[in-house]
C-alpha positions in Angstrom: -16.8 -35.4 -88.9 -15.4 -38.1 -87.1 -17.3 -39.9 -84.3 -14.9 -42.2 -82.2 -16.3 -46.0 -81.3 -16.5 -46.4 -77.7 -14.5 -49.2 -77.7 -11.8 -47.2 -79.1 -13.0 -44.9 -75.4 -13.0 -48.1 -73.2 -10.4 -49.2 -74.5 -8.4 -45.8 -73.2 -10.6 -44.8 -69.9 -9.8 -48.9 -68.9 -5.9 -48.7 -69.6 -4.2 -48.2 -66.1 -0.1 -48.5 -67.6 0.7 -45.0 -68.1 2.8 -45.5 -71.8 -0.5 -48.1 -73.1 -2.8 -45.4 -73.0 -0.5 -42.9 -74.3 0.0 -44.8 -77.2 -3.3 -45.8 -77.6 -3.9 -42.0 -77.7 -1.3 -41.1 -80.9 -3.3 -44.1 -82.6 -6.5 -42.4 -81.8 -4.6 -39.0 -83.1 -3.6 -40.4 -86.4 -6.9 -41.7 -87.1 -8.4 -41.0 -90.4 -9.9 -37.4 -90.7 -9.3 -37.4 -86.8 -8.1 -33.6 -86.1 -4.5 -32.7 -85.6 -5.3 -29.6 -82.9 -3.3 -31.2 -79.9 -6.1 -29.4 -77.7 -9.3 -30.8 -79.0 -7.7 -34.8 -77.3 -6.7 -32.3 -74.3 -10.9 -31.1 -74.0 -11.8 -35.0 -74.3 -9.9 -35.9 -71.6 -10.8 -33.1 -69.5 -10.1 -30.5 -67.5 -6.1 -29.2 -68.6 -3.3 -29.5 -66.2 -0.3 -27.5 -64.9 1.5 -30.4 -66.6 -0.4 -29.7 -70.1 0.3 -26.7 -69.9 3.8 -27.2 -69.3 4.5 -29.8 -71.9 2.3 -27.3 -74.3 4.4 -24.4 -73.6 8.1 -26.4 -73.0 8.3 -25.3 -69.9 8.3 -26.5 -66.5 5.8 -27.1 -64.7 7.0 -24.8 -61.5 7.4 -21.6 -63.8 3.8 -22.4 -64.8 2.6 -22.7 -61.5 4.6 -19.3 -60.5 3.6 -17.7 -63.5 -0.8 -18.4 -62.6 0.4 -16.9 -59.1 1.7 -13.9 -61.2 5.0 -14.8 -59.3 8.1 -11.4 -59.9 10.9 -14.4 -61.3 8.6 -15.2 -64.6 9.3 -13.4 -67.5 6.1 -10.6 -68.6 6.8 -12.5 -72.1 6.4 -16.0 -70.5 4.2 -14.9 -67.4 1.9 -13.7 -70.7 1.9 -16.7 -72.9 0.8 -19.2 -69.7 -1.4 -17.4 -68.1 -3.3 -16.9 -71.7 -2.7 -20.3 -72.2 -4.2 -21.2 -69.4 -7.4 -18.3 -69.5 -8.1 -20.0 -73.8 -8.5 -23.9 -72.0 -10.7 -23.3 -69.1 -7.6 -24.2 -66.4 -8.6 -24.5 -62.9 -5.8 -25.0 -59.8 -6.8 -27.9 -58.3 -7.9 -26.4 -54.7 -8.6 -30.0 -53.4 -5.3 -31.2 -53.6 -3.9 -28.2 -52.3 -5.5 -28.5 -48.8 -4.7 -32.1 -49.0 -1.0 -30.6 -49.1 -1.6 -27.8 -46.9 -3.7 -29.2 -44.4 -5.7 -26.6 -44.0 -9.3 -26.4 -46.5 -10.6 -23.2 -45.0 -14.5 -24.3 -44.7 -16.3 -24.8 -41.7 -19.3 -27.7 -42.2 -22.9 -26.9 -40.6 -25.0 -29.5 -39.0 -28.8 -27.7 -38.8 -32.4 -29.7 -38.3 -34.0 -28.6 -41.2 -32.9 -24.9 -43.7 -36.0 -24.1 -44.6 -37.3 -22.8 -41.4 -36.5 -19.1 -40.6 -34.2 -18.7 -37.9 -31.9 -21.6 -39.6 -32.2 -19.4 -42.9 -30.5 -16.7 -40.6 -28.5 -18.6 -38.3 -26.7 -19.9 -41.4 -26.8 -16.1 -42.3 -24.5 -15.0 -39.4 -22.8 -17.8 -39.9 -21.6 -17.5 -43.6 -21.1 -13.8 -42.8 -18.3 -14.8 -40.0 -16.7 -17.0 -42.0 -16.5 -15.4 -45.1 -15.0 -12.6 -43.7 -12.6 -14.7 -42.3 -12.3 -16.2 -45.6 -13.7 -19.4 -45.7 -16.0 -20.6 -46.9 -19.4 -22.6 -45.5 -20.7 -26.3 -46.7 -24.6 -26.7 -45.0 -26.2 -29.3 -43.8 -29.2 -30.6 -42.8 -30.8 -33.2 -40.5 -34.4 -32.9 -41.0 -34.7 -33.3 -37.2 -33.2 -37.8 -37.7 -30.3 -38.7 -35.7 -29.3 -41.3 -38.7 -29.1 -38.0 -40.9 -26.8 -35.8 -38.7 -24.5 -38.8 -37.6 -23.9 -39.5 -41.6 -23.7 -35.3 -42.0 -20.9 -35.5 -39.4 -19.0 -38.0 -41.2 -19.4 -36.9 -44.2 -17.7 -33.2 -43.0 -15.3 -35.2 -41.1 -13.9 -37.0 -44.2 -14.6 -33.3 -46.3 -12.0 -32.3 -43.4 -13.8 -29.2 -42.6 -11.8 -27.3 -40.2 -14.8 -26.4 -37.5 -18.2 -27.1 -37.0 -21.4 -25.5 -36.8 -23.7 -27.8 -34.9 -27.9 -27.8 -34.0 -28.5 -30.5 -33.0 -31.5 -33.3 -34.5 -35.0 -33.7 -32.0 -34.1 -37.0 -32.0 -30.5 -37.1 -30.8 -29.6 -38.2 -27.7 -26.0 -39.9 -27.9 -23.1 -37.8 -29.1 -20.4 -40.3 -30.3 -20.8 -38.9 -34.0 -18.5 -36.0 -33.1 -15.7 -36.8 -30.9 -14.0 -37.8 -34.2 -14.2 -34.2 -34.3 -13.2 -33.8 -30.9 -9.7 -36.3 -31.3 -8.6 -34.2 -33.5 -8.8 -30.6 -32.5 -11.4 -29.8 -34.5 -13.4 -27.1 -32.8 -17.0 -27.6 -32.6 -19.6 -25.0 -31.1 -23.1 -26.1 -30.8 -25.7 -23.2 -31.0 -29.7 -23.4 -30.2 -29.9 -26.5 -29.5 -27.3 -27.7 -27.5 -25.2 -30.5 -25.3 -23.7 -29.7 -21.9 -21.7 -33.6 -22.2 -19.1 -32.1 -24.7 -16.1 -30.6 -23.9 -17.7 -27.9 -26.6 -18.2 -23.7 -26.8 -22.1 -23.7 -26.6 -24.6 -20.6 -28.2 -27.1 -20.1 -26.5 -30.4 -17.9 -25.5 -31.5 -18.1 -21.7 -34.8 -20.5 -22.8 -35.8 -20.9 -19.4 -36.1 -16.6 -18.2 -38.3 -16.4 -22.4 -41.1 -18.9 -21.6 -41.2 -17.7 -18.0 -42.0 -13.7 -19.8 -44.2 -15.3 -22.3 -46.3 -17.0 -19.9 -46.6 -14.1 -17.6 -47.4 -12.0 -20.2 -49.8 -14.2 -21.1 -50.6 -13.7 -17.2 -51.1 -9.4 -16.8 -53.5 -9.7 -20.0 -55.6 -12.0 -17.5 -55.5 -15.6 -19.4 -55.8 -17.8 -16.1 -56.4 -20.8 -18.2 -52.5 -21.0 -20.3 -52.0 -23.8 -22.5 -48.3 -24.9 -24.2 -47.7 -26.4 -27.0 -43.9 -27.9 -26.7 -41.0 -29.4 -28.6 -39.0 -32.8 -27.6 -38.3 -32.7 -23.9 -34.7 -34.1 -25.2 -33.7 -30.7 -26.4 -32.6 -28.2 -23.6 -34.9 -25.2 -25.8 -37.4 -26.8 -25.1 -37.6 -28.1 -22.3 -36.0 -24.9 -20.7 -38.5 -23.2 -22.2 -41.6 -25.0 -20.5 -39.9 -25.1 -17.0 -39.8 -21.3 -17.8 -44.1 -21.3 -18.1 -44.3 -23.5 -15.4 -42.3 -21.2 -13.4 -44.3 -17.9 -14.5 -47.6 -20.4 -13.3 -46.7 -21.2 -10.3 -45.1 -17.1 -9.7 -49.1 -16.3 -10.2 -50.3 -19.4 -7.7 -52.2 -20.3 -10.8 -52.6 -24.8 -11.7 -50.2 -26.6 -13.7 -52.9 -28.6 -15.7 -51.0 -31.2 -17.6 -54.0 -31.9 -20.0 -52.7 -28.3 -21.8 -49.3 -29.5 -22.1 -49.0 -30.7 -25.9 -45.7 -31.9 -27.3 -44.6 -31.9 -31.0 -42.3 -31.1 -33.8 -43.9 -27.9 -33.6 -45.1 -27.8 -37.5 -48.0 -25.9 -39.3 -49.7 -29.3 -39.0 -49.0 -30.1 -35.5 -50.4 -26.3 -34.6 -53.8 -27.3 -36.4 -53.8 -30.9 -34.7 -53.1 -29.6 -31.3 -55.2 -26.8 -32.1 -58.0 -29.5 -31.9 -57.1 -31.2 -28.8 -57.0 -28.2 -26.9 -60.5 -27.2 -28.7 -62.1 -29.8 -27.6 -62.0 -30.3 -24.2 -64.5 -29.2 -21.3 -62.4 -26.3 -20.4 -60.5 -24.4 -23.2 -57.5 -22.7 -22.5 -57.9 -18.2 -22.7 -54.3 -18.3 -23.6 -51.6 -20.3 -25.4 -47.5 -20.1 -25.1 -46.2 -21.3 -28.7 -42.9 -22.9 -28.5 -42.8 -21.1 -32.1 -44.4 -19.1 -34.5 -45.5 -21.7 -36.8 -47.5 -23.9 -35.0 -48.7 -20.3 -33.3 -50.2 -19.7 -36.2 -52.1 -22.1 -36.7 -53.6 -22.3 -34.2 -55.2 -18.6 -34.7 -55.7 -20.1 -38.4 -58.2 -22.9 -36.4 -58.8 -20.5 -33.8 -60.9 -18.2 -36.1 -61.8 -20.7 -38.5 -64.2 -21.8 -34.9 -65.4 -18.6 -34.2 -62.9 -17.8 -31.7 -61.9 -14.5 -30.9 -58.3 -13.3 -30.6 -57.5 -12.1 -28.1 -60.3 -11.5 -26.4 -61.7 -15.3 -25.8 -57.7 -16.7 -26.6 -54.5 -14.6 -26.2 -51.3 -16.2 -28.3 -47.7 -16.5 -28.1 -45.1 -17.5 -30.5 -41.3 -18.0 -30.9 -38.7 -16.3 -32.9 -40.1 -13.4 -34.4 -40.6 -15.7 -37.7 -41.2 -13.2 -41.0 -45.2 -14.9 -40.7 -46.0 -13.6 -36.8 -46.4 -10.5 -39.0 -48.5 -11.5 -41.4 -50.7 -13.1 -39.8 -54.7 -11.2 -39.0 -54.1 -10.6 -36.3 -50.2 -9.8 -35.8 -48.3 -12.4 -33.0 -47.0 -11.4 -30.8 -43.3 -13.6 -30.0 -40.2 -13.9 -28.5 -38.0 -12.1 -30.6 -35.0 -14.4 -31.2 -31.0 -13.6 -31.8 -30.6 -16.1 -35.2 -27.9 -14.1 -37.0 -26.2 -12.8 -33.9 -25.7 -16.5 -32.2 -24.3 -17.5 -35.6 -22.1 -14.8 -35.9 -20.5 -16.3 -32.6 -21.0 -19.5 -33.2 -18.3 -19.0 -35.8 -16.5 -16.6 -34.4 -16.0 -19.1 -31.6 -14.7 -21.2 -34.1 -12.2 -19.5 -35.7 -11.0 -17.8 -32.7 -10.1 -22.4 -31.5 -8.3 -22.6 -35.0 -6.2 -19.5 -34.1 -5.4 -20.2 -31.2 -5.8 -24.1 -30.6 -3.9 -23.8 -27.1 -8.1 -22.8 -25.7 -8.8 -25.7 -24.1 -11.5 -24.5 -21.2 -14.8 -24.6 -23.4 -17.1 -21.3 -23.3 -20.9 -21.4 -22.8 -22.3 -17.9 -24.1 -26.4 -16.3 -23.4 -28.0 -13.9 -25.7 -30.9 -12.1 -24.3 -34.4 -12.2 -25.9 -36.9 -9.5 -26.4 -41.1 -9.6 -25.7 -42.8 -8.3 -28.4 -46.2 -7.3 -27.4 -48.7 -7.3 -31.0 -52.6 -8.0 -31.6 -52.8 -11.5 -30.5 -51.8 -11.3 -27.4 -52.4 -7.4 -26.3 -56.0 -7.1 -24.7 -55.3 -3.3 -23.8 -55.2 -2.5 -27.5 -59.3 -4.3 -27.2 -60.2 -2.6 -24.0 -59.5 0.7 -25.4 -61.8 0.2 -28.9 -64.1 -0.6 -26.2 -64.3 2.1 -24.4 
């Protein structure tokens, strides 16, 4: 077996002149013991191209190209020989080069916060479903709620020539300059869930105010008088609107607003436990909690149970999103159903609509409804029936 020295390979790799490189390759081929099969050399060089196939079969590159596309102008014998050869040596069409020629990548970029959140996973599923149905692929990036990462993701997608972007903003984002590059090139942007109205772009969201209102009012109908709220960053529309709905419900039912009962965090599981410690440490602890997501709500229930606090008799809890964990925790968590998959489908459809008709200049805001899902964590009527 022949082993080529690193010097030979380095000489080939570093030679820029085409003729010089071919001369070096021929020298290597004629070394004693080197396999005479020219395809061994081709494999060492990397993936084969249309030009390699054309050279071996002594046909033109255009003939190879048409044969690989099963064009009727190429004879059956020639077509079969080309296709067999391409399959044997693993020819793959250069889709990147083709997209550069056609100025079309058939790719939609996605910028989301955390890919491992159930809501985000459902959102992505909807985007991908609509994109794939239209012959598009998706590239998914996550900001991890960092403004810097979001900027880097936007730049990477722009450099990758995506044909549209669906964005759910990071918790930290307050400036939007990094999206101007897409707008300037008429690349459609659609913001979903965590949105901004500072750009001329389509928005897909839910009525967060109404959702926050009905979640809080549900706790009030269960007899809660001192209701806490676990909220997220108030620079994000989803959390600021849910909190406004919470406040409006208290006002409607003439319940006082106690600022000590409003806690803001990233709403992680750890945050849920930490918020529980703060609330349970108050001289007058709450008898109800509306959490702006299910993750923090579940952690709070776990903390309450560890302290012997009865759910929902002593503390009624409702979350948001209808994540799978909401039906696993005991008692099952009341929540707000958030139509994530539908939002993803609509967001991708809006991108595709703008790609198809670039004459559309007016942005569109699409607002979806939510649904209150009452379960055992807040339904005190079930407990009263059992006691009775």
